[in-house]
Structure formats: C-alpha cells, structure tokens
C-alpha positions as CSV (number, residue, x, y, z in Angstrom):
1,X,13.7,46.1,40.7
2,X,13.0,42.0,42.2
3,X,9.3,42.5,43.9
4,X,8.4,45.2,40.7
5,X,8.3,42.9,38.0
6,X,5.8,40.4,40.1
7,X,3.5,43.7,41.3
8,X,3.7,44.6,37.7
9,X,2.6,41.1,36.6
10,X,-0.3,40.6,39.2
11,X,-1.5,44.6,38.3
12,X,-1.6,43.6,34.9
13,X,-3.6,40.2,35.1
14,X,-5.8,42.4,37.7
15,X,-6.4,45.2,35.0
16,X,-6.6,43.2,32.1
17,X,-10.5,42.9,30.7
18,X,-11.7,40.7,27.9
19,X,-13.4,42.9,25.1
20,X,-17.2,42.5,25.4
21,X,-17.2,40.4,22.1
22,X,-15.1,37.8,23.8
23,X,-16.7,38.1,27.1
24,X,-16.9,34.3,27.5
25,X,-13.5,34.3,27.9
26,X,-13.5,35.8,31.2
27,X,-14.3,32.3,32.7
28,X,-10.7,30.4,33.2
29,X,-12.3,26.8,32.4
30,X,-14.3,28.5,28.6
31,X,-10.0,30.1,28.3
32,X,-8.8,26.6,28.6
33,X,-11.4,24.6,26.4
34,X,-10.9,27.3,23.9
35,X,-7.3,27.3,23.2
36,X,-7.2,23.6,23.5
37,X,-9.4,23.2,21.0
38,X,-7.7,25.2,18.4
39,X,-4.8,23.1,18.3
40,X,-7.3,20.1,18.2
41,X,-9.2,21.5,15.3
42,X,-6.5,22.6,13.3
43,X,-5.5,18.6,13.6
44,X,-8.5,17.6,13.1
45,X,-8.9,18.9,9.6
46,X,-6.1,18.3,8.5
47,X,-6.8,14.4,8.8
48,X,-10.0,15.3,7.1
49,X,-8.2,16.2,4.4
50,X,-5.4,13.6,4.2
51,X,-8.3,11.0,4.8
52,X,-10.7,12.2,1.8
53,X,-7.4,12.4,-0.5
54,X,-6.1,9.2,0.7
55,X,-10.3,7.0,-0.5
56,X,-10.1,9.1,-3.6
57,X,-6.5,7.9,-4.3
58,X,-7.2,4.4,-3.1
59,X,-10.6,4.0,-4.6
60,X,-11.7,6.6,-7.7
61,X,-14.7,6.4,-6.3
62,X,-17.3,8.7,-5.9
63,X,-19.5,6.6,-3.4
64,X,-17.0,5.1,-1.5
65,X,-16.2,9.2,0.1
66,X,-19.5,9.0,0.3
67,X,-19.2,5.5,2.8
68,X,-16.6,6.6,4.5
69,X,-18.8,9.8,5.6
70,X,-22.1,7.6,6.5
71,X,-19.7,4.3,8.4
72,X,-18.1,7.6,10.3
73,X,-21.5,9.1,11.3
74,X,-24.1,6.3,11.1
75,X,-22.9,5.6,14.8
76,X,-24.3,9.1,15.5
77,X,-27.5,8.1,14.4
78,X,-28.4,4.9,15.9
79,X,-26.7,5.7,19.4
80,X,-26.7,9.8,19.9
81,X,-30.6,9.7,21.3
82,X,-29.3,7.3,24.1
83,X,-26.0,8.7,24.8
84,X,-28.2,11.7,25.8
85,X,-28.9,9.9,29.4
86,X,-25.4,9.5,30.0
87,X,-24.1,12.9,29.4
88,X,-27.1,13.7,31.8
89,X,-26.3,11.4,34.2
90,X,-22.0,11.4,34.6
91,X,-19.8,14.2,34.6
92,X,-19.4,15.9,31.5
93,X,-15.7,16.2,31.9
94,X,-14.4,13.2,32.4
95,X,-17.1,11.8,29.4
96,X,-14.3,14.0,27.4
97,X,-11.4,12.8,28.5
98,X,-12.4,9.3,27.3
99,X,-13.9,10.7,23.9
100,X,-10.5,13.2,23.3
101,X,-8.2,10.1,24.1
102,X,-10.4,7.7,21.7
103,X,-10.1,10.3,18.5
104,X,-6.0,10.5,20.1
105,X,-5.5,6.7,19.5
106,X,-7.4,5.8,16.4
107,X,-5.9,8.8,14.5
108,X,-2.3,7.4,15.8
109,X,-3.3,4.1,13.9
110,X,-4.2,5.2,10.9
111,X,-0.7,6.7,11.0
112,X,0.9,3.9,11.7
113,X,-0.7,2.1,8.9
114,X,-0.1,5.0,6.3
115,X,3.2,5.1,7.5
116,X,3.9,1.4,6.8
117,X,2.4,1.0,3.7
118,X,0.3,-1.4,4.3
119,X,-3.7,1.0,4.3
120,X,-6.4,-0.3,3.3
121,X,-9.7,1.0,1.9
122,X,-11.0,-1.8,4.6
123,X,-8.6,-0.1,7.8
124,X,-10.7,3.4,6.8
125,X,-14.0,1.9,7.1
126,X,-13.2,0.2,10.2
127,X,-11.8,3.2,11.8
128,X,-14.3,5.6,10.7
129,X,-17.2,3.6,12.5
130,X,-14.8,3.4,15.9
131,X,-14.5,7.3,15.3
132,X,-18.1,7.4,15.0
133,X,-19.1,5.5,18.4
134,X,-16.9,8.3,20.5
135,X,-18.1,10.9,18.3
136,X,-22.0,9.9,19.2
137,X,-21.5,10.4,22.8
138,X,-18.8,13.1,22.0
139,X,-20.9,15.3,20.6
140,X,-23.9,15.9,23.0
141,X,-21.3,16.0,25.9
142,X,-19.1,18.9,24.9
143,X,-22.8,21.1,23.6
144,X,-23.6,20.1,27.0
145,X,-20.5,21.4,28.7
146,X,-20.8,24.7,27.5
147,X,-23.1,25.2,29.8
148,X,-20.8,24.0,33.0
149,X,-18.1,26.4,31.4
150,X,-19.5,29.7,31.3
151,X,-23.0,31.7,32.6
152,X,-26.5,31.5,30.8
153,X,-25.9,35.1,29.5
154,X,-22.2,34.4,27.7
155,X,-23.4,31.2,26.3
156,X,-24.5,32.9,22.8
157,X,-21.0,34.3,22.5
158,X,-19.7,30.9,24.0
159,X,-21.0,29.1,21.0
160,X,-20.1,31.6,18.7
161,X,-16.6,31.7,20.0
162,X,-16.2,27.9,19.7
163,X,-17.7,27.8,16.3
164,X,-14.9,30.8,15.4
165,X,-12.1,28.3,16.6
166,X,-13.7,25.4,15.1
167,X,-14.0,27.6,11.5
168,X,-10.5,29.3,12.2
169,X,-9.2,25.3,12.4
170,X,-11.0,24.7,9.4
171,X,-8.6,27.3,7.7
172,X,-5.9,26.5,8.8
173,X,-6.4,22.9,8.8
174,X,-6.8,22.0,5.1
175,X,-4.3,24.1,4.3
176,X,-1.8,22.7,5.7
177,X,-3.1,19.5,5.3
178,X,-2.8,20.0,1.4
179,X,1.0,20.9,1.5
180,X,2.0,17.8,4.1
181,X,0.3,15.5,1.6
182,X,1.4,17.0,-1.4
183,X,5.3,16.8,0.1
184,X,5.0,13.9,2.2
185,X,2.1,12.1,2.1
186,X,-0.7,11.3,3.9
187,X,0.8,9.8,7.3
188,X,2.5,12.4,9.0
189,X,-1.5,14.6,8.5
190,X,-2.4,11.8,10.6
191,X,0.0,11.7,13.1
192,X,-0.3,15.6,13.3
193,X,-3.4,14.8,14.6
194,X,-3.1,11.9,17.2
195,X,-0.3,14.3,19.1
196,X,-3.1,17.5,18.4
197,X,-6.1,16.1,20.6
198,X,-3.1,16.0,23.9
199,X,-4.3,20.0,24.0
200,X,-7.7,19.2,24.8
201,X,-6.4,16.7,27.4
202,X,-4.4,18.9,29.1
203,X,-6.7,21.9,29.2
204,X,-9.4,19.3,30.4
205,X,-7.7,18.6,33.6
206,X,-6.4,21.9,34.4
207,X,-10.3,22.9,34.5
208,X,-11.9,24.2,38.0
209,X,-15.0,23.1,37.9
210,X,-17.6,21.9,40.9
211,X,-18.8,19.0,41.7
212,X,-21.1,16.8,39.9
213,X,-24.3,16.6,41.0
214,X,-25.7,13.4,39.6
215,X,-29.9,13.1,39.4
216,X,-31.7,12.7,42.7
217,X,-34.1,10.1,40.9
218,X,-33.2,9.5,38.0
219,X,-35.2,5.8,36.7
220,X,-34.6,3.7,34.2
221,X,-32.4,4.6,31.3
222,X,-35.8,4.7,28.2
223,X,-38.1,6.3,30.7
224,X,-35.4,9.2,31.2
225,X,-35.1,9.4,27.3
226,X,-38.7,9.2,26.6
227,X,-39.1,12.2,29.4
228,X,-36.6,14.9,27.1
229,X,-38.1,13.5,23.8
230,X,-41.6,14.6,25.2
231,X,-40.5,17.8,26.2
232,X,-39.4,17.9,22.7
233,X,-42.1,17.3,20.7
234,X,-43.9,19.4,22.9
235,X,-42.4,22.2,22.7
236,X,-42.8,23.2,18.5
237,X,-40.4,26.0,18.9
238,X,-37.5,23.0,19.5
239,X,-39.1,20.8,17.2
240,X,-38.7,23.4,14.1
241,X,-35.5,24.0,14.9
242,X,-34.5,20.6,15.6
243,X,-36.4,19.0,12.4
244,X,-34.5,21.6,10.0
245,X,-31.2,20.8,11.0
246,X,-32.3,16.9,10.3
247,X,-33.4,17.8,6.8
248,X,-30.6,19.9,5.7
249,X,-28.2,17.8,7.4
250,X,-29.5,15.1,4.6
251,X,-30.3,16.7,1.6
252,X,-27.9,19.3,1.6
253,X,-24.8,19.7,4.4
254,X,-23.1,16.7,2.9
255,X,-21.9,18.1,-1.1
256,X,-19.2,18.8,0.4
257,X,-17.7,15.1,0.5
258,X,-17.3,15.9,-3.3
259,X,-15.0,18.7,-2.8
260,X,-11.6,15.6,-3.7
261,X,-14.0,15.2,-7.1
262,X,-13.9,18.4,-8.1
263,X,-10.1,19.4,-6.9
264,X,-9.1,16.4,-8.8
265,X,-11.3,16.1,-11.8
266,X,-12.8,19.1,-12.6
267,X,-11.0,21.8,-11.4
268,X,-7.7,20.2,-12.1
269,X,-6.5,22.0,-9.0
270,X,-4.3,18.7,-6.7
271,X,-4.6,18.4,-2.9
272,X,-3.3,21.9,-2.1
273,X,-5.9,22.4,-4.3
274,X,-8.5,20.5,-1.8
275,X,-7.3,22.3,1.1
276,X,-7.6,25.9,-0.2
277,X,-11.0,24.7,-1.1
278,X,-11.9,23.7,2.2
279,X,-10.0,26.4,3.4
280,X,-12.4,29.0,1.9
281,X,-15.3,27.9,3.2
282,X,-13.5,28.2,6.7
283,X,-13.1,31.8,5.9
284,X,-16.8,32.3,5.3
285,X,-17.5,30.1,8.6
286,X,-15.1,32.1,10.5
287,X,-16.8,35.4,9.9
288,X,-20.4,34.1,10.4
289,X,-18.6,33.2,14.5
290,X,-17.5,36.3,14.8
291,X,-20.3,38.2,13.3
292,X,-22.5,36.1,15.9
293,X,-20.1,36.4,18.6
294,X,-19.6,40.7,18.0
295,X,-23.6,41.2,16.7
296,X,-25.0,38.1,18.0
297,X,-27.3,39.4,20.9
298,X,-28.4,42.3,18.0
299,X,-29.7,39.9,15.2
300,X,-33.3,38.8,15.3
301,X,-32.1,35.4,15.1
302,X,-35.4,33.9,13.7
303,X,-35.0,36.2,10.2
304,X,-31.6,35.3,10.2
305,X,-31.7,31.4,10.0
306,X,-34.4,32.3,6.8
307,X,-31.7,34.2,5.0
308,X,-29.3,32.0,5.5
309,X,-30.3,29.2,4.3
310,X,-31.2,30.9,1.3
311,X,-28.0,32.0,1.0
312,X,-26.7,28.3,1.3
313,X,-28.8,26.9,-1.2
314,X,-27.6,29.7,-3.7
315,X,-23.8,29.6,-3.2
316,X,-24.1,25.6,-3.5
317,X,-25.6,25.9,-6.4
318,X,-23.2,28.3,-7.7
319,X,-21.0,26.2,-6.8
320,X,-21.6,23.0,-8.4
321,X,-21.7,24.4,-11.9
322,X,-18.5,26.6,-11.5
323,X,-15.2,25.4,-13.2
324,X,-13.2,28.6,-12.3
325,X,-11.0,28.0,-8.8
326,X,-11.2,31.7,-8.1
327,X,-15.8,31.3,-7.8
328,X,-15.7,28.0,-6.4
329,X,-13.9,29.1,-3.5
330,X,-16.2,32.4,-3.5
331,X,-19.4,30.0,-3.5
332,X,-17.8,27.6,-1.1
333,X,-17.2,30.8,1.3
334,X,-20.5,32.0,1.0
335,X,-22.0,28.4,2.1
336,X,-19.4,28.4,4.8
337,X,-21.2,31.7,6.4
338,X,-24.4,30.4,5.6
339,X,-23.5,27.0,7.4
340,X,-22.0,27.9,10.3
341,X,-24.8,30.9,11.3
342,X,-27.8,28.2,10.8
343,X,-26.1,25.8,13.2
344,X,-24.8,28.7,15.1
345,X,-28.0,30.3,15.9
346,X,-29.6,27.0,16.4
347,X,-27.4,25.8,18.9
348,X,-27.9,29.3,20.8
349,X,-31.7,28.9,20.5
350,X,-32.0,25.4,21.7
351,X,-29.7,25.7,24.7
352,X,-32.3,28.8,25.8
353,X,-35.3,27.2,25.4
354,X,-34.4,24.3,27.3
355,X,-34.2,23.4,31.0
356,X,-31.0,22.3,32.3
357,X,-32.2,19.1,33.3
358,X,-32.9,17.9,30.2
359,X,-30.5,19.6,28.5
360,X,-28.1,16.8,27.5
361,X,-31.3,14.9,26.2
362,X,-32.6,17.4,24.2
363,X,-29.2,18.7,22.8
364,X,-28.3,14.9,22.3
365,X,-31.6,15.2,19.5
366,X,-30.4,18.0,18.4
367,X,-26.4,16.1,17.2
368,X,-28.7,13.2,16.6
369,X,-30.7,15.3,13.8
370,X,-26.9,16.9,12.6
371,X,-24.7,14.1,12.4
372,X,-27.2,11.5,12.3
373,X,-28.9,12.8,8.9
374,X,-25.7,14.0,7.4
375,X,-24.4,10.5,6.7
376,X,-27.4,9.4,4.9
377,X,-27.1,12.5,2.9
378,X,-23.3,11.7,2.1
379,X,-24.1,8.2,0.5
380,X,-26.8,9.4,-1.4
381,X,-25.2,12.6,-3.0
382,X,-21.5,10.0,-3.4
383,X,-24.5,7.4,-5.3
384,X,-25.5,10.5,-7.7
385,X,-21.9,11.6,-8.0
386,X,-21.0,7.9,-9.8
387,X,-24.2,8.4,-11.9
388,X,-24.8,11.8,-12.3
389,X,-22.2,13.4,-11.8
390,X,-20.2,15.2,-9.1
391,X,-22.0,19.3,-10.9
392,X,-24.9,17.3,-11.3
393,X,-25.4,15.9,-8.0
394,X,-24.3,19.0,-6.0
395,X,-27.0,20.8,-8.2
396,X,-29.5,19.0,-6.7
397,X,-28.8,19.4,-3.0
398,X,-29.1,23.0,-3.6
399,X,-32.6,22.6,-5.5
400,X,-33.4,20.6,-2.0
401,X,-31.9,23.5,0.1
402,X,-34.4,25.5,-1.7
403,X,-37.0,23.6,-1.4
404,X,-36.5,23.0,2.6
405,X,-36.4,26.8,3.0
406,X,-40.0,27.1,1.7
407,X,-41.3,24.3,3.2
408,X,-40.0,25.4,6.7
409,X,-41.9,28.8,6.3
410,X,-44.8,27.3,6.1
411,X,-44.0,24.2,8.4
412,X,-42.8,26.2,11.4
413,X,-43.2,29.5,10.9
414,X,-42.2,29.8,14.7
415,X,-39.2,30.1,13.9
416,X,-39.8,33.9,12.6
417,X,-40.6,34.9,15.6
418,X,-37.1,33.3,17.9
419,X,-35.6,36.0,18.7
C-alpha cells in the first residue's frame, strides 16, 4: 500500500495536462509567478482601497486624490524609459526581487504610521514617490519577464492569464479592503499587503531559469536607449500602439481616482461601497482577461482595439451621470472589460512585434506611456473635480476618450490590420 500511493501520485503528475485556455500554466516558472501574483495583488488592491479612503478622510479634497496618484506615477514618467536599458542588461528576476522587497517595506511603514495614529497626508505623498521609484523599474522588468517564463507561442495566453490574476484580485481585494476599513480602520489592510509580497518573493526564488546572458557590447546607456527609441519611431505599428495608450492614460483611464467621491458624496455607499465599485470594475476586467485567454488567438486584435476604445468611452459617460449604485457598478464593469482588453491586446502585439534584444527598452516605452501619463490625467481630473464637480469632470474624460478613438482611426490606420 505504501508503494502504491507514490506511484499514483507520480502517474497523476505525469498524466495531468493543463487545458488549452491555460496552456501558459504548463510552464513551471510561470505557475510560480502566477500564484504568487494572485496573493500579492489581492493585498495591493486592499491597500489601494484603504489608501484612497484614508486620503479623502484626511483631506476631503478631490485634488488630493489626484495628487497622490500623480506622485505615485511621476517617477515612471521621468525614469521608465531609462529603466528599460537596465532591464536589458541585468537578470530580470534579480530586479523583481529588489522591487517587490521595496513594495513590502513601504506598505509596512504605512501600516505602522496608521496603527500608531500619526499618519498625515504628507507621509502618504512621500511614500507615493518612493513607491513610484520602485514601480519605474518594476513595470518594464515585469513585462519583459514574461518572455523568460514561457515560449513565444504562449505569450498571449500568459499575458491574458496574468491580467486575469490582476483583475481577479481586483474583485477580491477591494471588497476585503472595504470591509476591513469599515470594521478595523486602514492599518490592517496596509499590514496584510506588506505580508502578501512574500508570496511573490518566494515564487521568484523557487524558479529555475537559464543563466542570464549579458549583451556582448552594451555600449553607453544613452546610446542603447536611443537605439530602442529609433526602433519604436521607425515602426508605425509600435508607435501607434504606444501613442494611443499614452493619450488614453492622460485623458480617460485615471477617472477612477474620483471613485471615493462617488462612494461617499454622490452614491452615499461609504467605504464598503467604494470596495464594491472597484470590485465591479474588476469583474468586467476579469471577464476580459478570461475571454482573451480562451479566444485571444482567434480575435482580430486590431478591430478589438477599436471596439473596446468605443466601449470604454460610452461606459465612462454612463458612470459619470449615474446616481444609482447598481447602474454605476454595471458601467464600471463594462469600462473594466474595455480597459483590460485594450491593455492586454496592446501588450501582446508589442511583445510579438519587438525583437528580443530590444524587448526591455521598447516595453519600457509602453510602461512609460501607460504609467507615465496616468499621473498627469489623475492630477487634471482631480483639479476638474474640485472646480466643476466629479460628474462633470468624469463626463469630460469620456468625451475626450471618444475624440481620441476617432482621432486614432485617422492617425494610425495600421491598427485595423493588426492580427
């Protein structure tokens, strides 16, 4: 009997095969990254919910919400392009171990300040800048790391599955965060986030990766950066994808910084309601990620991009004028679906179009466009919310997205041909 159990276990392991929709999970290293991310991202969304509520509770200002996001992503705007050179020169696992450790430490500091009852708005601003510095390196390193975890044919599936983890956590994390804040305050949410990063660190340490090969003749950092930028500007397909993400990040995506205003002042649903609003957006985003994981290779990706840009503008417009929690959650779910579809398809197309030698630098341009222009939009919509009211500011954001969608069809017609 004792010998039978190991034999059965062994045959189960050998006979198990991941379904086609989950084929990226056949790679051991990706599995470690996938499940570590799942735990960590739940903690991150708990912290996002708690921090937004804390900032609005301390200041009562919509501009203050935008300023935190602005400072959080400002280092990405300033440094992300240069970080791409580092990503191409050093082992990406080592870089991610550094950034994930920094995230854990910063969350622990915020938890301690909150637990002691001494947290002030300026503390949050300083921590936001430090978090942004780590993010400026983490974002391009994480995007380029997928090519180290799976084979090229599984990249779309890996990116879609990673997006499903991000957005599955986006459902669970805010809901938990809202309940914890309402019952115990913000400090426990920050502390749990600090601990959650240990799962990613453990997964990274357990991976078996081939030895890292340094570039034979790397040249100066400036020359390497310019080489990547020249490739980007010489390929109109890449340029169009990156430019549209930058514009949507500045005009449309940051409308979510005003969700605490809707939860407290417009819909009257409190901290738990804020968690529900964020979770509703996560539901739509998760559906998008899962549909791409199952059907991603069958979609005409260019047409999907154009369709989801239109969906996003309409959903944000509906949300801006809604006064019913159920309708607001439905609009957020549609906007989440459209947002993640755009990001996942754009990321995949860039990964497939760029040569391996330039992957880190071109992907750093993508993360610069996404994370770098987001703070400008967050600051602008926070300023508009204080002066025009949150519904008007969000409606103007939706109108801007509709204009960009039409403009993109004229400026970058190549998007329609991308498959």
